[in-house]
C-alpha positions as CSV (number, residue, x, y, z in Angstrom):
1,M,0.0,0.0,0.0
2,R,1.1,3.5,-0.6
3,I,1.6,6.2,2.0
4,G,-1.8,7.7,1.6
5,E,-3.6,4.4,2.1
6,L,-1.4,3.6,5.2
7,A,-2.3,7.1,6.6
8,R,-6.0,6.6,6.0
9,R,-6.1,3.1,7.5
10,A,-4.0,4.1,10.5
11,G,-6.0,7.3,11.1
12,T,-3.0,9.6,10.8
13,T,-1.4,11.8,8.2
14,T,1.2,11.2,5.6
15,R,3.3,13.9,7.3
16,A,3.2,11.9,10.5
17,L,4.3,8.7,8.7
18,R,7.2,10.6,7.0
19,F,8.2,11.8,10.4
20,Y,8.1,8.3,11.8
21,E,10.3,7.2,8.9
22,A,12.7,10.1,9.5
23,Q,13.0,9.0,13.2
24,G,13.8,5.4,12.1
25,L,10.5,3.9,13.4
26,L,9.1,3.1,10.1
27,T,10.9,1.9,6.9
28,A,9.3,2.4,3.5
29,H,10.2,0.3,0.6
30,R,10.4,2.1,-2.8
31,S,8.6,1.0,-5.9
32,A,10.1,1.3,-9.3
33,N,8.6,4.8,-9.7
34,G,9.9,5.9,-6.3
35,Y,6.7,5.7,-4.3
36,R,6.8,4.6,-0.7
37,V,5.3,1.2,-0.3
38,Y,4.2,-0.3,3.0
39,G,2.9,-3.6,4.1
40,E,0.4,-4.8,6.8
41,E,3.3,-5.1,9.2
42,D,3.9,-1.4,8.9
43,L,0.2,-0.7,9.7
44,R,0.8,-2.8,12.8
45,L,3.9,-0.7,13.7
46,V,2.0,2.5,13.3
47,A,-0.9,1.2,15.5
48,E,1.6,0.3,18.2
49,I,3.3,3.7,18.1
50,Q,-0.1,5.4,18.3
51,T,-1.3,3.2,21.1
52,L,1.8,3.9,23.2
53,Q,1.6,7.6,22.6
54,T,-2.0,7.6,24.0
55,V,-0.6,6.4,27.3
56,G,2.0,9.1,27.4
57,M,5.0,7.6,25.7
58,S,7.2,9.8,23.5
59,L,8.2,8.6,20.0
60,D,11.6,7.7,21.4
61,D,10.0,5.6,24.1
62,T,8.2,3.5,21.5
63,R,11.5,2.3,20.0
64,P,11.8,-0.9,22.1
65,F,8.2,-1.9,21.2
66,V,8.7,-1.2,17.5
67,E,12.0,-3.2,17.5
68,C,10.3,-6.1,19.3
69,L,7.6,-6.2,16.6
70,R,10.2,-6.0,13.9
71,S,12.1,-8.9,15.3
72,G,9.1,-11.1,14.8
73,H,7.3,-11.1,18.2
74,E,3.6,-11.3,18.3
75,T,3.3,-8.2,20.6
76,G,5.5,-5.1,21.0
77,D,5.8,-5.7,24.7
78,S,7.1,-9.3,24.5
79,C,10.8,-8.2,24.8
80,G,12.8,-7.2,27.9
81,D,13.5,-3.7,26.7
82,S,9.8,-3.1,26.3
83,I,9.1,-4.3,29.8
84,E,11.9,-2.1,31.1
85,M,10.3,0.9,29.3
86,Y,7.0,0.2,31.0
87,R,8.8,0.1,34.3
88,R,10.6,3.4,33.6
89,K,7.4,5.1,32.5
90,L,5.5,3.8,35.6
91,A,8.2,5.2,37.8
92,E,7.9,8.6,36.1
93,V,4.1,8.6,36.6
94,D,4.5,7.6,40.2
95,A,7.0,10.4,40.8
96,C,4.5,12.9,39.2
97,L,1.7,11.6,41.4
98,T,3.9,12.0,44.5
99,R,4.7,15.6,43.5
100,L,1.0,16.3,42.8
101,G,0.0,14.8,46.1
102,A,2.5,17.1,47.9
103,V,1.1,20.1,45.9
104,R,-2.4,19.2,46.8
105,A,-1.6,18.8,50.5
106,E,0.1,22.2,50.5
107,L,-2.8,23.9,48.8
108,H,-5.2,22.3,51.2
109,D,-3.1,23.6,54.1
110,K,-3.0,27.1,52.7
111,L,-6.8,27.1,52.2
112,S,-7.4,25.9,55.7
113,E,-5.1,28.6,57.1
114,A,-6.8,31.3,55.0
115,L,-10.2,30.1,56.2
116,D,-9.0,30.1,59.8
117,R,-8.0,33.7,59.5
118,Q,-11.4,34.9,58.3
119,E,-13.7,36.3,61.0
120,T,-16.9,35.4,59.1
121,P,-16.1,32.5,56.8
122,S,-17.9,32.8,53.5
123,Y,-16.8,29.4,52.4
124,T,-17.9,26.0,53.7
125,E,-16.5,22.6,52.8
126,D,-20.0,21.8,51.4
127,P,-21.3,24.5,49.1
128,C,-24.8,23.3,49.6
129,V,-24.8,24.1,53.4
130,V,-26.4,27.4,54.3
131,T,-24.7,29.1,57.2
132,A,-26.5,31.3,59.8
133,S,-25.0,34.4,58.3
134,H,-26.5,33.6,54.9
135,R,-30.1,32.9,56.2
136,N,-30.7,36.5,57.3
137,H,-30.1,37.9,53.8
């Protein structure tokens, strides 16, 4: 299949496919007239790349999975390097979650301190609760 058909079937653009090729993730064969020609295995590689990108992997992160598929494995995560990439990405996500948890705790503390300094709090934890100061208005 030519590049336009691969792009259509993969739900991407020819520009993206050329970029994958420039990055060494996709290899096109050339027909006698110079057109890029791809096979079903290339569609599978593109699908793998796209799937991995939806879970936060960069193009570079997809390399072990692409190489695993190219070497004949049934899935891109059948190889040790792919498993290691999963582990590395999970560690990155865990570190982000830890940082976000610390930021959340700090924001919660600052909100609590700000509310404690107010003489007549205008905010309650439950926005549906009507306080005595609001009933008279």
